[in-house]
N, C-alpha and C positions, 0 to 999 in steps of 0.2 A: 345498666339495668333498665333505664327508660326505653332504650332501643329494643331490648328483648320484650318488654311489656307491650310495646306497640306492635311488634311483629307477631307475638304468640297470643296476645290477649287484647285485641283492639276492640274494646267494648264501649268506648265513650259515647259514640253517636247512638248506639242502640240503647244504652242506659238513658240518654237524654230523651229519646222517643218514648220510652216506657214511663219515665217519671214525669215528664212534661212540667218542669219547674217554671214558676213565674219569675224567679230571681235566683241567680247563683252568686255566692260570695266566695271568692277565692282568698284563702288565708295563706298566701304564698310569698308575700313580700316581693322581692326583686328577682323572681324566677320567671319572668315573662317568656323567656326562651322556651321553657318547658310547656307553658300554656300554648304558645304558637306551634310547637312541635306536635302536640296532641290534637288541638282544636282548629288552629288556623290563624291567619293574620287578623290583627285588630289594631285600632287606634286607642289612645287613652285620653280621658278627659278628667282633669283634676277636680275633685269634689271638696276635699279638705286635705290637710297635711297627711300623707301616707294613706290616702283613700282616693282611688281612681275608679271611674267608670270605664269598662272595657267595651268598645264598640267593634264588633266583629264584622268582617266582610260577609260572613255567612249570615244571611238575614233570618235564618230559622233559629238563631241563638236568642235565648231570652235576655232580659236585662241582667247585666253582669257587673259586679264590683270586685275590686281587689284591694286588700290591705295586708298588713303584716300578720304573722301568726300571733295568737293571743299571748304566748309567753314572751315574745319579743316586745309586744306592746306593754306588758307588765314591766319588763326590765328598763324600758325607755320612758316610763311614766306616762304612756299614752293610752292605756287601757280604758280608763273611764271616759276620757274625751271621745275615743273611738266608739264606745258604746252609745254615747249621745248622738254622734253623727249617724251611726247605723240605725238607731231607733227612729231618728227623724226621717231618714230615707224610707224605711220600711213602713212607717205609719202614714206616709203620704202616697202610698201606692194605690 
């Protein structure tokens, strides 16, 4: 399905140009391969448990973070701590 989406509906870069976000928060958990497939190569920098900054080779990418999906955070009792981490990050921009 990902391959078909990339082939027939490759809109990621155009959406990014239109929206011009300051920050992107990926709620994908351990699906880095999908992010790399759609956007490109990146390095990770750990910010907190289960929260990483993604540093893309493409310098046009805005500030990006990745954590788990909210439901996964709830099931692992990390939801409230993650909200605190994200709140701190966003309030310091």
